[in-house]
Each structure stands twice: as structure tokens, then as C-alpha cells.
C-alpha positions in Angstrom: 3.3 -23.0 -5.2 2.2 -21.0 -2.4 5.3 -18.7 -2.6 4.7 -18.1 -6.3 1.0 -17.1 -5.8 2.5 -15.0 -2.8 5.5 -13.5 -5.2 2.7 -12.7 -7.8 0.0 -11.3 -5.6 2.7 -9.2 -4.3 3.8 -7.7 -8.2 -0.2 -7.2 -8.6 -0.1 -5.1 -5.2 2.7 -3.1 -6.3 1.4 -2.4 -9.5 -1.7 -1.1 -7.8 -0.4 1.2 -5.3 1.7 2.3 -8.5 -1.7 3.2 -10.2 -3.0 4.9 -7.3 -0.1 6.7 -6.0 0.0 8.3 -9.7 -3.6 9.0 -10.0 -3.9 10.9 -6.3 -0.9 13.2 -8.2 -2.1 13.4 -11.1 -5.6 14.8 -9.0 -3.3 17.0 -7.2 -6.5 17.8 -4.8 -9.2 17.5 -7.2 -11.8 14.7 -6.9 -10.9 13.1 -10.2 -7.5 11.9 -11.4 -7.4 9.8 -14.7 -9.0 6.8 -13.1 -12.9 8.1 -13.6 -14.1 6.6 -10.3 -14.8 8.3 -6.9 -12.1 8.8 -4.3 -13.5 6.2 -1.6 -14.1 3.8 -4.5 -10.3 4.3 -5.7 -9.0 3.9 -2.3 -10.7 0.7 -1.3 -9.8 -0.6 -4.9 -6.0 0.4 -5.5 -5.2 0.8 -1.5 -7.1 -1.4 0.7 -6.9 -4.6 -1.7 -3.3 -3.9 -1.9 -2.7 -3.8 1.4 -4.6 -7.1 2.2 -2.8 -9.1 -0.5 0.6 -7.9 0.6 -0.5 -9.3 4.3 -2.2 -12.3 3.2 1.1 -13.2 0.7 2.9 -12.7 4.0 0.8 -15.3 6.1 0.7 -17.7 3.0 4.0 -18.7 3.2 5.1 -17.9 6.6 6.9 -21.0 7.1 9.0 -20.5 3.4 11.9 -18.5 3.3 12.5 -15.8 0.3 14.3 -12.9 0.3 12.3 -11.7 -3.1 8.9 -12.0 -1.3 10.4 -10.1 1.9 11.8 -7.7 -0.7 8.5 -7.5 -2.5 6.3 -6.8 0.6 8.6 -4.6 1.9 8.1 -2.4 -1.0 4.7 -2.6 -1.1 5.0 -1.5 2.8 7.1 1.5 1.6 5.1 2.3 -0.9 2.1 3.3 1.5 3.8 5.1 3.8 5.6 7.2 0.7 2.4 7.6 -0.9 0.9 8.2 2.5 3.7 11.2 3.0 2.5 13.0 -0.5 -1.2 13.1 0.2 -0.3 14.6 3.7 2.3 17.2 1.8 -0.2 17.9 -0.9 -2.7 18.5 1.6 -0.7 20.9 4.0 -2.0 24.2 3.1 -5.7 22.6 3.3 -7.6 21.8 6.9 -8.0 18.3 7.4 -10.8 16.8 9.5 -10.5 14.7 12.3 -11.8 12.0 10.7 -9.8 12.4 7.5 -6.8 12.5 9.9 -7.9 9.1 11.7 -7.8 7.3 8.2 -4.5 8.9 7.2 -3.3 7.4 11.0 -4.7 3.9 9.7 -2.9 3.8 6.5 0.1 4.8 8.0 -0.3 2.0 10.8 -1.1 -0.4 8.3 2.0 1.0 6.0 4.4 -0.2 9.0 3.0 -3.0 9.8 3.4 -4.5 6.0 6.8 -2.9 5.8 7.7 -4.8 9.4 6.3 -8.0 7.5 8.5 -7.5 5.0 11.8 -7.3 7.1 10.6 -10.5 9.3 10.2 -12.4 6.0 13.4 -10.9 5.0 15.4 -12.0 8.0 13.9 -15.9 8.3 15.6 -16.0 4.8 
């Protein structure tokens, strides 16, 4: 049962991360994309929540082997890493304050951790 819940959570997380990435690309440096919400709220809902869901999906099934779940978690981590890279590339011409750079570093770190959790899950399967 936990495995099915974890797979659904991971799939929802991937969809949310894709929506977030598409919104950032559509916004193209502006404050608004196609989601009519503030940048910080958008990041909280479509960035933090999926990251937490991916981590939780790993830990609620830590004793159950599942390559499928491991691959989903790895995809989620890769999306976070790729999305951060895209955001950094889009903002390369703009000056970034130190707070923004710390936030990007934290997001990269979370993406790496999630990708590692996915790899661990795959190896345990």
C-alpha cells in the first residue's frame, strides 16, 4: 500500500515540477507566467511541495524495493536540477543578488539529494 501511495506522490510531484518549469519558461524573466500567482507562492506550491513529496515517497518505502519508484524519484531530482539550470541560464544577463544565489544553491542541493535518493532506491531494488 505504501508503495502505491509513494508512486502516486512521485508522479504528482513530477507533474507539478513540469507545470512549474513551463510557467517559468513562459514568464521568461517576467513576474507572471500562465499561473496567476506571485513568484514566491508559485515556488512554494510548485517547487517545495513536490520536493517534499519526493523525499517522503522515498522514506515511506525505504524497506520496499521498487525500481519504478526509484526512477520516478530520480526523474524528479533531474527535473529540479534541469529547471534550476534553465532559470540560471535565463537570468545570466541579469545581476543576481546574494540571497537569490543562496536560494538557487539550496535548490540545487535539494535536487542533488533527491536524485541520490532515487539512485539509492534503484540500487536497493
